[in-house]
N, C-alpha and C positions, 0 to 999 in steps of 0.2 A: 744636519747641519746645525751645532750651537749658534742661535741668534741672539742672543744677550751679547756680543760685541755690539750691535749695531740696536739691538732693540726694538725690532720694526716686524710687526704682521707679515707673515708669507701674502702678496696676493693671491688671488683665485685664479682660474684657471685661466689660460690667455692671456693675461695681464701682467704689466711689470710695475715695479714699485722703486720709486726712487728713493733713495737712502744715504744719511752718513757715516761710514767706515773708517774710524782712523783719522777724520778731519779729513778723508777723502771721499768727493760725489761717487758714488756706486749706484747698478741697479740691480734689485732682487727681482727673478723671476720667481714663477711660481713653484717652482719644484727647490724654490730653497736655495739656490746658487746665485751666487754673486758674481759679477762680474764687471771691471772697468769699460769706464764710457772713453777711454780713449790713452794710448798711450802714455805713460807717464816714468818721469823720470826714475831710476833704480838700478842696480844690477844685480839679477839672482843671484841665488848659491843654494846648492842643492847640498841634501842632507850629511853631514860628516859625522863617524861612530866614533865616540869618546875608547881611548885603550889608556892603557896603564901598564908599567913591566917592575917587577917587584925581584930583588939580589936575595937572594939568600945566603949568608954567612956563617956559618957556625950554630948549622940549625940545633936546637938543645930543647929538651923535655921541659914544656911550661911555657914555649915560645908559643908564639898566637897572631894571627892575621885576620883582620876581619876586612869583608867588602861587602859595602851595601848592607849589614843590619847581619850578614853570617860570619859567626866566629869561629875560626877554627883553633883547636889545640894539639900542639907537635907534645906527644907522649913517646917516653921509652916501650912502652908497652899496653896494645890496649885493653882495654877495662875489660873486655867480652873475652879476654885470657886468663880472667879470675872469675868468668859466668856471668858479668853484667854490663851489656853491650851499653856503652856512650857513644848517640852520635858526636859528628863532626870533631872526633877524637880524629888524627893523623899521625899513621907511625913517622918514627924518628929514622930513616933510611940509612944505609951505611956512608952517604955522602950526602953532601948539601944538593947536589943535582936529583940523587934517589929521593929525598927528601920531598921537594919540590915536586916530582913526579906524581910521589902521594899524594900530595895537597890536588894535583891538577886532576887527577882521579876524581877526588874527593867534591872538589866543583862542579864535575861532569858528570858527576852521576855514572864513572868508566865502572871497568871490571877494575875489583881489588873489595869492594864492602865485606867487611868484617876482617879481611887479612892485612890491608893496609892502609884501610879507615874505616872508623866505625861505622857496627850496623845500625840503620836506620838513618843513615847522612842524605838526605835529599839533595839533588841536583840541583843550584844555583838557578836563581828564577830568575837574573837577569843578567847572567854572563856565563860569557866562556871563558876557557884558563889552554893555555898551550905550551909546550916547550920553548924559551928564547936562548940565545945565546949562552953558553955557559952557565952560570949558578945561577940564572934567570926564569923567568914566568912570564908569559905576558897573558896579559887579561882585557877581554873586548866585550864591552857590552852588545846585546844581542840586537837591541831597537837603534838604529843611527838616530841622530837629535842632540839635544842639550841636556834633553831628560840624563843621560849619560854617563854624566859626572857627579858619579855619585863620590860618597866619601869611601876613604878605604886607610886605614891605619894598621901596623906591624908592630911587634914587640923583639923581635929577634934581637938577639945579644949584639950581634955587629951589623951593621947592612940592612938594609930593606928599605919599604918605603918610610916609614915615620907616619906623621898625621900627612896625609893629601888628598887626592882625589884623581880621580881616573880623568883625562883632560884630552881633548879635543873635540869632542861633540860639538857639533853645530847644526840647529834647524834648518829647513829649506825655507826659501820663500815661499810660502801658499800662495795657489793663485787656480784659476778656473779655466780651464780649456780654453783658446783662442785671446786670452787675457798677452798685453803688450807691454814691456817693461824697456827703456833708453837708456845707454849712458854715450861718452863722448864716441865710442868706437864702433857699438853695436847695439841693433833690436834684437831683442829678445822677447821668444814666442811659447806661452807654455801650450804643448801638443796635447796635453793631458790634464785633469786635475790632478793639482800638488799640492802637498798635506805636509807640513813639518819634517814628516820623517822620509819624504822622498829624496832618492837618489838620483834622480833623471825626472824631465818632464820639462825642465826649461830648453828651446832650441836656440842660439842665435846666429844672426848673419850680420856680416858687417857692413858700416854705413859706408856709403859711396858719394862722393859729392857731385851732382846735377850740374 
């Protein structure tokens, strides 16, 4: 655990230490885990994954798509056809859908290296891609959380992302097993340690009057 957020030394075995974390009183145990002292007001959320959709219209030689620092260039013929392979080239297909299929293969590191995209192209480290409806490509960040809201650009002649980002990435509300939060309707309990990328871990039960 990164203790820099509360600047407190982990106590010795069998001891607890009261700390101030994000202006809330907490308890730190000898294993470096932070616990709430009591239920606190709040509605926890689980992590959501960032996504985006590229529409490809009239994809042509020289068009580019950049996703999180990886730039793919569409070409009428791969450079290696002339003897010199160029990574991250993507062959323009017989249709926009076919061109996007070639781009999807390049992003995912799927079959087609050397024939539909340039030899030496590495699979994208952060996202995967899949065919969407019509002439579109759906991109999904590999890890849930706000870190997936990464920059993307496209220079397609007509249609495309333009300058935007993947959207929808949300960090989970973090907590240690046993932590509790509450709002007007529910009491939430962390049934396991929950970090920012967790897509589960918080359970809820309705609050009933007595």
